[in-house]
Structure formats: structure tokens, C-alpha cells
TORDRENMI-742524 format. One record per residue: residue in three letters; x, y, z of N, C-alpha, C, O in turn. Coordinates in steps of 0.02 Angstrom, whole numbers, padded with zeros to 5 digits, always signed. Each point is the difference from the previous one (the first is absolute). Layout:
N
ALAXYZXYZXYZXYZ/...
END
This chain:
303
MET+00366-03111+04457+00066-00011-00029-00002-00053-00055+00031+00009-00053/LEU-00068-00064+00064-00005-00053-00049-00032+00025-00065+00022-00018-00055/LYS-00072+00060+00062-00034+00029-00058+00048+00043-00040-00001+00000-00062/LYS+00042+00039+00097+00049+00044-00033+00052-00040-00038+00018+00016-00057/ILE+00007-00070+00089+00050-00043-00032-00029-00033-00062+00034-00003-00052/THR-00096-00021+00057-00032-00033-00057-00008+00049-00059+00011-00019-00058/THR-00029+00081+00074-00008+00051-00052+00066+00014-00036+00001+00007-00061/ILE+00053-00004+00100+00067+00013-00029+00021-00058-00045+00028+00012-00054/ILE-00040-00074+00076+00018-00059-00040-00037+00000-00067+00030-00010-00052/LEU-00095+00022+00054-00040+00000-00061+00021+00056-00047+00001-00009-00061/THR+00016+00067+00088+00023+00056-00040+00065-00016-00036+00009+00014-00059/ALA+00039-00045+00097+00065-00019-00029-00008-00050-00056+00032+00005-00052/ILE-00076-00055+00062-00012-00051-00051-00031+00031-00062+00019-00017-00056/MET-00067+00062+00065-00032+00033-00057+00050+00041-00041-00003+00000-00061/ILE+00048+00035+00095+00050+00040-00034+00046-00044-00041+00015+00015-00058/CYS+00008-00071+00087+00046-00046-00035-00034-00032-00060+00032-00010-00052/CYS-00096-00006+00058-00035-00032-00055-00013+00048-00058-00004-00020-00058/CYS-00003+00083+00074-00016+00050-00051+00062+00025-00038-00006+00026-00055/LEU+00065-00035+00084+00061+00027-00030+00013-00026-00071+00015+00041-00044/PRO-00021-00107+00029+00016-00025-00067-00047+00024-00054+00018+00000-00059/VAL-00079+00021+00077-00049+00019-00050-00015+00074+00000-00052+00021-00026/ALA+00097+00018+00055-00011+00072+00001-00001+00027-00071+00044-00016-00040/ALA-00093+00058+00024-00007+00026-00067+00045+00060-00010+00011+00040+00045/SER+00015-00035-00107+00043+00056-00016-00038+00049-00045-00048-00019-00033/ALA+00071+00081+00032-00032+00050-00041+00012-00016-00073+00052-00029-00018/LYS-00099+00046-00025+00006-00014-00071+00056+00042-00030+00005+00060+00013/ASN+00038-00093-00053+00056+00035-00030-00020+00033-00066-00047-00023-00034/THR+00082+00076+00017-00012+00034-00064+00029-00041-00057+00059-00019+00003/PRO-00097+00005-00055+00026-00040-00056+00058+00035-00035+00002+00061-00006/LEU+00047-00102-00016+00057+00026-00038-00018-00002-00074-00025-00051-00024/THR+00037+00106-00012-00022+00004-00070+00058-00003-00050-00009+00011-00059/SER+00069-00027+00083+00057-00009-00044+00041-00060+00024-00012-00026+00055/THR+00059+00004-00096+00040-00059+00017+00037+00008+00066+00032+00051+00012/LEU-00037-00101+00030+00040-00001+00062+00066-00035-00017+00003-00062-00002/ASN+00049+00101-00010+00063-00027-00024+00049-00008+00058+00043+00043+00011/ILE-00049-00099+00024+00045-00014+00056+00070-00016-00026+00049+00010+00036/ALA-00043-00034-00098+00065-00017-00029+00046+00061-00006+00061-00007-00005/ALA-00090+00066+00005+00040+00061-00008+00014+00034+00067+00028+00054+00002/ILE-00046-00087+00054+00008+00030+00066+00057-00035+00037+00002-00062+00003/ASN+00044+00100+00025+00057-00028+00036+00001+00019+00074+00053+00003+00031/GLN-00111+00010-00004-00005+00018+00071-00069-00020+00026-00046-00013-00039/ASN+00040+00011+00105-00065-00015+00030-00051+00053-00020+00016+00060-00001/THR-00075-00081-00015-00052+00048-00018-00069-00030+00014-00007-00061+00003/LYS-00042+00104+00004-00068-00024+00010-00049+00050-00028+00015+00060-00007/GLY-00074-00084-00009-00052+00043-00027-00068-00030+00015-00008-00039+00047/SER-00041+00057-00087-00068-00022+00012-00008-00075-00010-00005-00024-00057/GLY+00004-00014+00111-00010-00072-00002+00062-00041-00013-00006-00060-00010/TYR+00065+00091+00009+00060-00040-00011+00059+00027+00042+00002+00058+00018/GLU+00046-00103-00004+00061+00018+00036+00057-00044-00026-00007-00061-00002/TRP+00061+00093-00018+00058-00036-00028+00058+00001+00049+00024+00054+00018/ASN-00002-00113+00002+00060-00008+00043+00058-00016-00047+00006-00057-00023/ASN+00036+00106+00010+00052-00008-00050+00055-00049+00021+00028-00035-00042/ILE-00013+00032+00107+00052-00045+00024-00019-00073-00010+00040-00040-00023/ASP-00103+00023+00040-00023-00069-00005-00034-00014-00066-00019-00057-00014/SER+00010+00109-00028-00035-00008-00065-00070-00028+00009-00021-00045-00036/VAL-00016+00073+00085-00068-00022+00014-00049+00057-00014+00006+00054+00029/LEU-00054-00066-00073-00054+00047-00013-00063-00025+00034-00025-00053-00016/THR+00000+00091+00065-00061-00017+00035-00058+00038-00030+00000+00062-00001/LEU-00050-00098-00023-00060+00030-00027-00057-00009+00051-00015-00056+00020/SER-00015+00111+00000-00053-00003+00051-00061+00039-00027-00002+00061+00006/ASP-00046-00097-00034-00058+00031-00031+00021+00051-00052-00028+00055-00003/CYS+00077-00073-00036+00027+00044-00052-00040-00008-00065-00018-00056-00019/GLU+00004+00112-00014-00034-00002-00065+00039+00040-00051+00013+00060+00010/ILE+00007-00093-00063+00033+00032-00057-00046-00006-00060-00015-00055-00023/ASN-00009+00111-00001-00046+00001-00057+00027+00050-00050-00011+00060+00007/THR+00046-00085-00057+00035+00045-00045-00010-00019-00074-00011-00058-00017/SER+00014+00108-00025-00001-00011-00072+00071-00008-00027+00010-00010-00060/ASP+00040+00013+00105+00069-00012-00020+00009-00073-00021-00043-00042+00013/GLU+00099+00028-00047+00013-00068-00024+00008-00049+00057-00024-00057-00004/TYR+00058+00078+00058+00013-00044+00058-00036+00026+00062-00007+00060+00010/GLY-00016-00108+00031-00029+00019+00064+00053+00005+00054+00004+00050+00035/LEU+00037-00103-00029+00052-00004+00051+00063-00029-00030-00002-00051-00035/LYS+00060+00083+00048+00065-00025-00021+00040-00018+00062+00006+00040+00046/LEU+00023-00100-00046+00038-00024+00058+00073-00012-00018+00015-00023-00055/PRO+00031+00037+00101+00071-00013-00012+00015-00075+00009-00044-00039+00017/ALA+00106+00021-00030+00021-00070+00006-00005-00025+00072+00012+00038+00047/ASN-00030-00101-00039+00000-00034+00065-00042+00036+00053+00024+00012+00055/SER-00084+00004-00073-00044+00036+00046-00054-00045+00028-00013-00055-00025/VAL-00019+00080+00079-00054-00036+00033-00061+00047+00002+00007+00058+00018/VAL-00065-00084-00035-00062+00039+00005-00042-00030+00056-00023-00057-00005/GLU+00014+00095+00058-00039-00022+00058-00070+00029-00005-00009+00061-00003/LEU-00042-00105+00002-00069+00022-00010-00038+00005+00065-00004-00048+00039/ASN-00024+00107-00027-00044+00011+00057-00065+00031-00025+00002+00045-00042/GLY-00058-00069+00066-00064+00029-00022-00015-00017-00073+00024-00050-00026/LYS-00064+00093-00006-00020-00011-00069+00036+00050-00045-00007+00061+00008/ASN+00045-00087-00056+00039+00042-00044-00021-00011-00072-00018-00056-00020/VAL+00019+00110-00020-00023-00003-00069+00050+00037-00045+00022+00055+00016/ILE-00005-00087-00072+00043+00032-00050-00034-00006-00069-00014-00055-00023/LYS+00002+00113-00008-00028+00002-00067+00048+00041-00044+00020+00055+00018/ALA-00002-00083-00076+00045+00035-00046-00019-00015-00072-00033-00049-00014/SER+00055+00093-00031-00019-00006-00070+00034-00059-00035-00027-00027-00048/SER+00086+00005+00073+00034-00055-00032+00022-00054+00049-00025-00057-00003/VAL+00071+00073+00050+00028-00049+00046-00016+00020+00072+00013+00057+00021/GLY-00041-00104+00017-00015+00015+00071+00062+00008+00041+00011+00054+00029/ILE+00032-00106-00026+00063+00002+00039+00057-00023-00045-00004-00053-00032/HIS+00057+00093+00030+00060-00016-00038+00057-00011+00049+00018+00045+00037/CYS+00012-00105-00037+00055-00017+00046+00064-00007-00040+00001-00028-00054/LEU+00054+00055+00081+00064-00005-00034+00030-00070+00006+00034-00023-00046/SER-00045-00010+00103+00023-00070+00008-00042-00033+00054-00061+00009+00002/SER+00092-00047+00043-00037-00037+00050-00045+00045+00042+00018+00056+00017/VAL-00077-00082+00000-00047+00036+00043-00041-00052+00039-00015-00054-00025/THR-00003+00072+00087-00041-00044+00041-00062+00038+00023+00005+00057+00023/PHE-00063-00088-00031-00063+00029+00024-00020-00038+00063-00005-00061-00001/SER-00008+00098+00054-00020-00032+00063-00047+00047+00038-00018+00053-00024/GLY-00001-00075+00084-00045+00040+00042-00068-00032+00007-00013-00052-00030/SER-00030+00084+00069-00067-00028+00013-00054+00036-00039-00058-00017+00005/GLY+00077+00068-00044-00048+00039-00038-00011-00026-00070+00019-00056-00016/SER-00051+00098-00025-00016-00019-00069+00026+00053-00049+00012+00058+00018/LEU-00005-00079-00080+00021+00044-00054-00039-00018-00063+00002-00056-00023/THR-00038+00106-00004-00037-00008-00062+00035+00040-00054+00013+00059+00008/ILE+00004-00093-00064+00034+00032-00055-00043-00004-00063-00023-00053-00019/ILE+00013+00111-00013-00038+00003-00062+00044+00036-00051+00019+00058+00009/ALA-00001-00093-00063+00046+00028-00049-00019-00022-00070-00031-00052-00010/GLU+00049+00093-00040-00016-00015-00069+00044-00055-00029-00025-00045-00035/SER+00091+00047+00049+00046-00047-00033+00024-00056+00045-00006-00058-00017/ILE+00034+00077+00077+00029-00050+00046-00016+00021+00072+00008+00058+00018/GLY-00029-00107+00022-00012+00015+00070+00065+00011+00037+00011+00054+00029/ILE+00032-00105-00029+00067+00005+00032+00052-00025-00050-00008-00055-00028/THR+00060+00094+00018+00054-00021-00044+00067+00006+00035+00011+00047+00039/CYS+00034-00094-00053+00067+00001+00029+00050+00002-00058+00001-00044-00043/ALA+00042+00096+00043+00047+00011-00055+00067-00034+00012+00050+00018-00031/SER-00048-00067+00075+00063-00034+00017+00033-00032-00060-00034-00027-00045/THR+00100+00029+00044+00039-00033-00053+00033-00064+00026+00037-00033-00036/SER-00050+00016+00100+00031-00058+00031-00052-00052+00019-00053+00017+00028/GLU+00068-00080-00042-00045-00054+00020+00003-00014+00075-00039-00041+00025/LYS+00085+00073+00010+00005-00008+00073-00050+00043+00037-00012-00010+00060/ASP-00017+00059-00094-00048+00045+00033-00068-00034+00007-00018-00044-00039/THR-00020+00067+00089-00066-00030+00015-00052+00053+00016+00014+00047+00037/VAL-00072-00055-00066-00059+00039+00021-00040-00046+00045-00031-00048-00023/ARG+00031+00064+00088-00028-00046+00050-00064+00029+00030-00002+00059+00020/PHE-00050-00100-00016-00063+00019+00030-00007-00039+00065-00023-00058+00000/ARG+00042+00089+00055+00006-00036+00064-00064+00000+00040-00019-00051+00029/SER-00016+00108-00026-00062+00004+00038-00041+00060-00023+00023+00039-00042/GLY-00083-00032+00070-00045+00053-00023-00044-00025-00057+00006-00058-00021/THR-00049+00101-00004-00046-00016-00055+00013+00049-00057-00004+00061+00008/ILE+00019-00089-00067+00015+00042-00058-00047-00019-00057-00004-00059-00020/THR-00031+00109-00006-00048-00010-00054+00020+00043-00059+00009+00060+00006/ILE-00001-00092-00064+00024+00035-00060-00051-00008-00057-00022-00055-00015/THR+00005+00112-00015-00041+00000-00061+00039+00036-00054+00019+00058+00009/SER-00008-00092-00065+00041+00029-00053-00027-00017-00069-00027-00055-00010/GLU+00034+00102-00037-00021-00013-00069+00054-00038-00038-00011-00022-00056/GLY+00070+00013+00087+00054-00037-00031+00022-00057+00043-00033-00052+00002/TYR+00090+00061+00032+00029-00051+00044-00016+00017+00073-00003+00058+00020/GLY-00007-00111+00021-00009+00011+00071+00066+00015+00033+00011+00055+00026/ILE+00035-00105-00027+00068+00007+00028+00048-00022-00054-00007-00054-00028/TYR+00058+00096+00014+00044-00014-00056+00073+00011+00019+00018+00050+00030/SER+00025-00098-00048+00072+00008+00007+00035-00048-00048-00018-00059-00005/GLU+00068+00084-00030+00038-00041-00046+00046-00050+00036+00007-00057-00022/ASN+00023+00080+00077+00054-00040+00030-00011-00020+00073+00024-00053+00021/ALA-00060+00093+00018-00008-00015+00071-00047-00059+00012-00043-00015-00041/THR+00052-00018+00097-00045-00053+00022-00060+00031+00035+00007+00046+00040/LEU-00066-00071-00056-00061+00021+00034-00015-00052+00054-00012-00058-00015/SER+00012+00080+00078-00006-00047+00056-00059+00019+00045-00006+00057+00023/PHE-00037-00106-00011-00060+00010+00041+00008-00042+00063-00002-00061-00002/THR+00012+00096+00059+00017-00035+00062-00046+00018+00058+00022-00001+00058/GLY-00085+00016-00072-00046+00012+00055-00054+00052-00013-00049+00003+00037/ALA+00058+00039-00087-00049+00052-00013-00061-00027-00036+00001-00055-00028/GLU-00054+00094+00028-00058-00014-00043+00006+00046-00060+00001+00061+00007/VAL+00003-00090-00066+00010+00038-00061-00055-00017-00050-00011-00058-00017/ASN-00024+00110-00007-00053-00008-00048+00016+00041-00062+00010+00061+00005/VAL-00007-00093-00063+00018+00035-00062-00052-00012-00053-00021-00057-00013/SER-00001+00112-00018-00045-00003-00058+00031+00042-00055+00005+00061+00006/ALA+00017-00094-00060+00035+00036-00053-00027-00023-00068-00043-00043-00004/LYS+00069+00074-00050-00022-00017-00067+00051-00044-00036-00020-00045-00038/THR+00085+00056+00048+00051-00038-00036+00020-00062+00040-00020-00055-00018/ASN+00060+00065+00071+00018-00054+00047-00007+00027+00071+00016+00058+00013/SER-00039-00100+00032-00002+00021+00070+00071+00007+00028+00016+00048+00034/LEU+00026-00098-00050+00071+00002+00019+00041-00015-00062-00016-00045-00038/SER+00070+00083+00029+00046-00013-00054+00070+00015+00024+00014+00056+00021/GLY+00030-00105-00025+00068+00012+00024+00045-00059-00008-00010-00042-00044/ASN+00061+00038+00086+00049-00053-00004-00023-00060+00042-00046-00035-00022/ASN+00076+00022+00079-00022-00054+00044-00056+00024+00046-00004+00059+00016/MET-00038-00106+00006-00055+00017+00046-00005-00053+00054+00006-00060-00014/GLN-00017+00083+00076-00006-00045+00057-00064+00015+00038-00012+00057+00021/PHE-00030-00108-00012-00062+00007+00038+00008-00043+00063-00014-00060-00001/VAL+00035+00091+00055+00018-00036+00061-00058-00003+00049-00015-00053+00027/SER-00016+00110-00014-00057+00002+00045-00041+00063-00015+00021+00042-00039/GLY-00079-00038+00070-00045+00057-00013-00058-00021-00044-00010-00059-00013/LYS-00028+00109-00008-00059-00011-00042+00006+00043-00062+00005+00061+00004/ILE-00004-00093-00062+00012+00036-00063-00055-00017-00050-00012-00059-00015/ASN-00022+00110-00010-00051-00007-00051+00022+00039-00062+00010+00061+00004/LEU-00004-00096-00062+00028+00031-00059-00045-00010-00061-00029-00053-00010/ASN+00022+00106-00029-00038-00002-00062+00029+00051-00048-00002+00060+00016/PRO+00030-00077-00073+00001-00067-00030+00063-00039+00018+00017-00006+00058/SER+00018-00020-00110+00053-00050+00009+00065+00028+00030+00011+00060+00003/VAL+00031-00107+00018+00067+00014+00026+00051-00021-00054-00005-00055-00028/LYS+00053+00098+00015+00050-00016-00051+00070+00012+00028+00016+00055+00021/ALA+00026-00107-00022+00068+00004+00027+00050-00024-00052-00010-00052-00031/LYS+00065+00089+00023+00053-00023-00045+00047-00048+00037+00041-00034-00031/GLY-00049+00031+00097+00037-00048+00041-00046-00056+00023-00036-00029-00041/LYS+00038+00013+00105-00041-00054+00028-00051+00028+00050+00010+00054+00028/VAL-00062-00092-00017-00052+00018+00049-00005-00056+00052-00006-00058-00017/GLU+00010+00078+00081-00002-00048+00055-00060+00014+00045-00007+00055+00028/PHE-00037-00104-00022-00056+00003+00047+00017-00045+00059+00007-00060-00008/SER-00002+00089+00068+00022-00041+00057-00037+00017+00064+00031+00003+00054/GLY-00096+00007-00058-00037+00009+00062-00050+00057+00001-00038+00006+00048/ALA+00037+00036-00099-00047+00057-00001-00068-00023-00025-00007-00051-00033/ASN-00044+00090+00051-00067-00010-00028-00006+00044-00062-00001+00062+00006/VAL-00003-00093-00064+00004+00037-00063-00059-00018-00044-00019-00059-00006/GLU-00010+00109-00026-00052-00012-00050+00014+00044-00061+00005+00061+00005/ILE+00002-00093-00063+00016+00035-00062-00055-00016-00050-00014-00058-00015/THR-00017+00111-00012-00053-00007-00049+00022+00033-00065+00022+00058+00000/SER-00029-00094-00056+00024+00028-00063-00039-00030-00058-00033-00052+00007/ASP+00037+00085-00066-00030-00027-00060+00048-00047-00036-00019-00038-00045/THR+00083+00042+00064+00051-00044-00028+00032-00039+00058-00026+00000+00055/SER+00082-00033-00068+00034-00038+00052+00015+00044+00061+00028+00054-00008/ALA-00048-00076+00067+00006+00040+00060+00072+00018+00017+00014+00056+00022/VAL+00032-00103-00032+00071+00011+00017+00043-00020-00059-00006-00055-00027/ASN+00050+00101+00008+00048-00013-00054+00070+00013+00027+00016+00056+00019/ALA+00026-00107-00016+00067+00007+00027+00050-00036-00045-00006-00060-00011/THR+00055+00097-00014+00049-00028-00046+00041-00056+00031+00016-00050-00032/ARG+00002+00058+00096+00043-00048+00034-00039-00048+00045+00030-00035+00041/GLY-00094+00033-00048-00039-00050+00037-00038+00026+00061+00013+00055+00024/ILE-00059-00098-00001-00043+00016+00058+00006-00057+00050-00003-00059-00019/THR+00011+00075+00083+00002-00051+00052-00054+00013+00052-00018+00058+00014/PHE-00008-00112+00015-00053+00004+00050+00020-00039+00062+00027-00056-00005/SER-00040+00085+00064+00009-00036+00064-00041+00036+00053-00013+00060-00005/GLY-00008-00098+00055-00037+00031+00056-00068+00027-00019-00023+00047+00032/CYS-00010-00076-00082-00065+00025-00020-00039-00052-00039+00028-00046-00029/ASN-00094+00052+00030-00044-00041-00040-00018+00038-00064-00010+00061+00002/ILE+00006-00096-00058-00010+00032-00065-00071-00014-00025-00025-00055+00003/SER-00006+00109-00030-00063-00007-00037+00008+00037-00066+00029+00055-00002/VAL-00054-00084-00052+00007+00030-00067-00066-00002-00037-00046-00037+00018/GLY+00042+00078-00071-00060+00000-00041+00004+00051-00056+00047+00039-00004/SER-00097-00040-00040-00002+00046-00056-00029+00068+00020+00009+00049-00035/ASN-00043-00046+00092-00024+00063+00028-00007-00007+00076+00003-00055+00027/ALA-00013+00111+00005+00000+00001+00073-00057-00040+00031+00003-00017+00059/ASP-00056+00003-00098-00058-00036+00026+00004-00076-00011-00045-00036+00020/SER+00098+00013-00053+00004-00071-00016+00066-00031+00022+00029-00041-00035/LEU-00005+00062+00093+00063-00026+00025-00009-00069+00031-00049-00013+00035/THR+00096-00031-00049-00001-00067+00029+00069-00016+00028+00051+00026-00024/GLU-00048-00067+00076+00064-00018+00030+00043-00038-00050-00024-00041-00039/ALA+00089+00056+00042+00047-00032-00046+00066-00015+00034+00016+00030+00051/ASP+00021-00076-00080+00067-00016+00026+00054+00043-00033+00053+00011+00030/VAL-00068+00012-00090+00049+00041-00036-00036+00057-00036-00061-00001-00009/TYR+00100+00050-00011-00026+00056-00040+00024-00009-00072+00060-00006-00012/ASN-00107+00006-00035+00017-00011-00070-00019+00059-00045-00023-00009-00056/GLY+00033+00069+00082-00012+00059-00041-00072+00023-00005-00017+00037-00046/GLU-00025-00058+00094-00070+00022-00001-00007+00075+00010+00046+00033+00025/ASN-00104-00006-00045-00011+00072+00005-00003+00025+00072+00023+00055+00015/CYS-00052-00095+00028-00008+00022+00070+00035-00049+00047-00002-00061-00010/LEU+00033+00089+00061+00038-00039+00047-00013+00025+00071+00002+00060+00013/LYS-00016-00106+00032-00011+00018+00070+00043-00045+00045+00000-00061-00008/LEU+00036+00092+00053+00043-00037+00046-00020+00016+00072-00006+00059+00019/VAL-00005-00111+00020-00016+00008+00071+00058-00027+00041+00019-00058-00006/SER+00008+00100+00049+00059-00019+00038-00014-00056+00049-00053-00001+00033/THR+00099-00046-00027-00003-00052+00050+00052+00010+00054+00010-00043+00044/VAL+00024+00100-00047+00052+00017+00049-00032+00033+00060-00040+00046-00007/LYS+00057-00069+00066-00027+00029+00062+00025+00071+00006+00061+00013-00001/GLU-00108+00034+00009+00018+00070+00003+00032+00017+00067-00026-00019+00053/VAL+00081+00054-00055+00034+00022+00061-00006+00076+00005+00026+00036-00042/HIS-00060-00013+00093-00008+00072+00010+00062+00029+00032+00028-00028+00047/THR-00007+00085-00073+00061+00032+00025-00015+00067+00034-00055+00027-00007/SER+00104-00002+00043-00007+00062+00038-00008+00061-00044+00036+00009-00048/LYS-00085+00033+00065-00009+00064-00034+00051+00051+00024+00013+00050-00033/ILE+00015-00062+00092+00046+00048+00031+00072-00016-00021+00037+00045-00020/PHE-00017-00108+00025+00070-00019-00011+00014-00031-00068+00058-00013-00017/GLY-00111+00002-00023+00012-00026-00067-00012-00074-00007-00021-00034+00047/GLU+00035+00008-00107-00018-00068-00018+00042-00055+00033-00017-00059-00005/ASN+00071+00077+00038+00042-00050+00033-00021-00014+00072+00030-00042+00034/VAL-00081+00077-00010-00024-00007+00069-00073-00022-00001-00040+00030-00037/PRO+00021-00081+00076-00070-00023+00000-00048+00052+00028+00019+00043+00039/ALA-00083-00048-00061-00050+00051+00017-00015+00003+00074-00019+00054+00025/PHE+00026-00110+00013-00019+00001+00071+00042+00049+00040-00020+00021+00054/VAL+00079-00003-00080+00043+00048+00035-00036+00068+00006+00006+00034+00050/ASP-00044-00016-00102-00038+00063+00001-00051-00001+00057-00009+00050+00035/TYR-00024-00107-00025-00050-00005+00054+00032+00004+00068-00027+00031+00046/ILE+00086-00061-00039+00036+00004+00064+00018+00072+00016-00008+00022+00056/ILE+00032+00014-00107+00018+00071+00010-00061+00041+00019+00004+00043+00043/PHE-00061-00057-00076-00061+00036+00014-00022-00011+00073-00020+00047+00035/VAL+00024-00110-00013-00018-00016+00070+00047+00036+00048-00022+00026+00051/LEU+00087-00026-00066+00049+00033+00043-00013+00075+00005+00007+00029+00053/ILE-00027+00002-00110-00016+00071+00001-00060+00013+00045+00000+00049+00038/ILE-00051-00092-00043-00059+00008+00043+00019-00007+00074-00024+00039+00042/LEU+00067-00087-00027+00022-00010+00069+00040+00060+00025-00006+00020+00058/MET+00048+00008-00102+00040+00059+00020-00045+00059+00014+00010+00037+00049/ILE-00061-00027-00093-00047+00055+00011-00037-00010+00066-00010+00046+00039/ALA-00011-00109-00029-00036-00015+00063+00044+00013+00060-00023+00026+00051/ALA+00087-00045-00056+00046+00010+00056+00010+00074+00015-00001+00021+00057/VAL+00010+00019-00111+00010+00072+00009-00060+00033+00033+00006+00046+00040/ILE-00066-00071-00058-00061+00030+00026-00016-00025+00070-00017+00039+00045/PHE+00022-00105-00034-00027-00030+00061+00049-00006+00058-00021+00001+00058/VAL+00085-00006-00073+00049-00004+00055-00003+00062+00045-00003-00007+00061/PRO+00005+00067-00090-00006+00060+00043-00066+00002+00039-00002+00021+00058/ILE-00052-00045-00090-00065-00001+00034+00002-00048+00059-00026+00015+00054/TYR+00057-00073-00065+00005-00051+00053+00042+00027+00058-00018-00008+00058/ILE+00075+00038-00075+00044+00028+00053-00036+00053+00040+00004+00001+00062/LYS-00039+00043-00097-00038+00053+00035-00054-00030+00044-00011+00024+00056/ALA-00022-00076-00080-00053-00032+00039+00028-00032+00063-00031+00004+00053/GLN+00091-00035-00060+00031-00031+00058+00021+00052+00052-00008-00010+00060/LYS+00035+00067-00084+00018+00053+00046-00061+00028+00036+00001+00013+00060/THR-00054-00004-00099-00062+00025+00030-00027-00048+00052-00025+00021+00053/LYS+00030-00086-00067-00024-00051+00046+00040+00002+00065-00028-00004+00054/LYS+00095+00010-00060+00043+00003+00059-00014+00062+00042-00004-00003+00061/LEU-00005+00060-00095-00015+00062+00036-00066-00005+00037-00007+00025+00056/THR-00041-00058-00089-00066-00009+00032+00007-00044+00061-00030+00014+00052/GLU+00069-00069-00058+00009-00046+00056+00037+00034+00057-00016-00011+00058/MET+00067+00053-00075+00036+00037+00052-00044+00049+00035+00004+00009+00061/SER-00048+00024-00100-00045+00049+00029-00049-00034+00049-00015+00027+00053/LYS-00009-00086-00073-00046-00036+00045+00034-00024+00063-00029+00000+00054/ALA+00094-00020-00062+00038-00025+00058+00011+00055+00051-00002-00013+00060/LYS+00014+00075-00084+00011+00057+00045-00063+00016+00039+00004+00021+00058/LYS-00061-00032-00089-00064+00014+00035-00013-00052+00053-00051+00003+00035/
END
């Protein structure tokens, strides 16, 4: 009996451990623009699913490889949830957003575009392009991320940009947390705020250009004329290369309930699930064993 119970426990643990890393079948690449902005109902296809009510586009190992001008078009106030490895290649613009958009999830997104990696056509300074979590890598012959009016906000994602004109170009920019590597310079017609993110900007000209000024907090500054000659500094004076190391204590948040809930809640839920599985499996076994024991004792007593 003990051997049987041990085998069941080990099997249950192995199943639970394998669930998060289960492999999915390879999706068929999309060869034309995925225009979610033109869809007014729930829909799904190869590597993507659109929840129209919540305005959430989930990408799961999605590949868009098109000669069209745009790879992906998003409606206003949408969320892109990244699962697995996703790739978007387009002849001009990787992702075109009508207004605010949030990128999140535990997966990655690689964008390769001729003109702009991600662009936001917002006409309001209240809109935000937010990079909350996941890993986003952009390679562009023009701009990495571009918006005339929206704020570019980095609040936890890892973002890597390699472009020819500007890595970031837009209105206001906020670097709150996460890891950001940019090449070349950042250009803002508003202000740029660094307040805790790990940022490295490499350029042939001034690394950061902001019409309304630059502020620093929660980070140590290193500057230099190139990436190999950075030295610690108290201020940034327009040097070509800039590196910021966060001094803010990182707070891990829940993958299940979002950024307002601490990460340990996920572990508690995982433990509770294991205990529930164990209870479902072992309680009936224990009850049966007790009944068998009583029947055996009664049988011996009769003899």
C-alpha cells in the first residue's frame, strides 16, 4: 500500500510540474496584415485570439511574416498578452496602434520592420503605450518605437531596440522599471523621466534629447563617449552613451492576479492546488484502507 501511495504522489507532482512548460504545436505563419482594428467580435486564428469585450489580443507562438505595409493593426485601448515566442515581420510597420496599448505577459515578441517597429497614431497626450512585462525585441531601419503624442511608459518589461534613426521618438517618456537596451538615441518633444529602470542607451550623438527636460531618481548614472568608456557620474550632460542601474528594490507581482498582488500569492495557490489534488487522491484511499482494516479485524474476531 505504501509503495502504491508513493507512486501516486510522485505521478501527481510530475504532472503539476510539467503543466507550465507543455509544448504547443507549431502555428502556421500569417502572410498578410492581422488587422484587429477592423474586427468587432471575438475571433481567433493561427497563434492569436482576440477578446473583443476586454480588448485583449493573446499571441501564443504567433508568426506574422508579410510583405504588406503593416504586420499588426490594433484598435484603441487594447492589450497584447504575450505567450511563447512571437514574431512579426512587415515591409514598413510592425505594429500600428490607434491609441493606448499595453504589452504584457510572460512570452516574447520579436519585431522586424523597414520603417517603424511600433507606432501609435494617438492624437491625445493622455494616451500611453505601456510595456508592462514580457520581452520585446525590435529591429528597424527607421524608428524603433514612434508616437507624436502618446507617452511611452516602461513599467517592467525587457525591451531591446536596434534602429537607424531613433530607438524611441515621441512625446513624454517614463522609465519606471524593467530592463531597456536602446540603440541609437532617444528623442522626446516632452520630458523624459528615469525613476528606477535599468536602462542602457548607446548612440553616436547625445543619448537622450528632451525638449522639456530630463529627470533622474532611483538609479545610479554612468556616462561616456562610447559603451566601453562609461564612468560613474552625478549628472548627465548630453554624453553619447548613458547607463542607469536601478537602486529601487524590485517587488515581484502575481502572474495570476496582476501587478497589484504580491508574487507569493501565486505560490500559496500552487501549494493549495497540490494539497487539493492530494486530498482527492488519498482521502478515498485512506477511507478504503480503514474499512479494509476493520473488516479484517472483524473477520479475525469471528474466528
